[in-house]
C-alpha positions, 0 to 999 in steps of 0.5 A: 083041466076037467077038475071043476068037480073038485072046486068048492063054490061059495055063494054070497047071498047078499045083493050087489050093485055096481055103478059106473062113473064116467067123464062128462061127454062120454062116449063122445068127446071127454077130457082126461087128467081130471084129479079125482078126490074122495077115494080115501073116504069110500067106506064099505064099497069096492072101487074098481079103477078103469080109466084112471092113472097115477100122475104126480102122486094123484089119481086122475081120469084117463078114459071115458069109463073112469071107475065103478063103485060096487057095494053089497047089501042084504037086498038090492035097495041097501046095496044101491043106496050104499053105492050112491052114498059112496059115489057122492064122496067122489069128485072130479071135473065133469064127473057123471053117473046115472041115478036112474038105472035100477030104479025100475027093479025096486 
């Protein structure tokens, strides 16, 4: 619409990290329908659902890339620490995520 100059842009100076949680075996063979616990315990992070579904009132895995946890911090180290702390509250059978990504950026 050629109105971009009318948009007010806000910039958040904090750092953000996003960590992907996958089903064990991904990207090859993986099972679906694993109940995910701990979602209500996540604090000060955002959980983005990707491969999940609601089944009989419970959130279960429904894909290889199951969810992500995104956190903000004053710096990279604070943000990634918060993401990992919240991932540690989550649990489902054969849940997998990497702890090495971003370590070389510290």
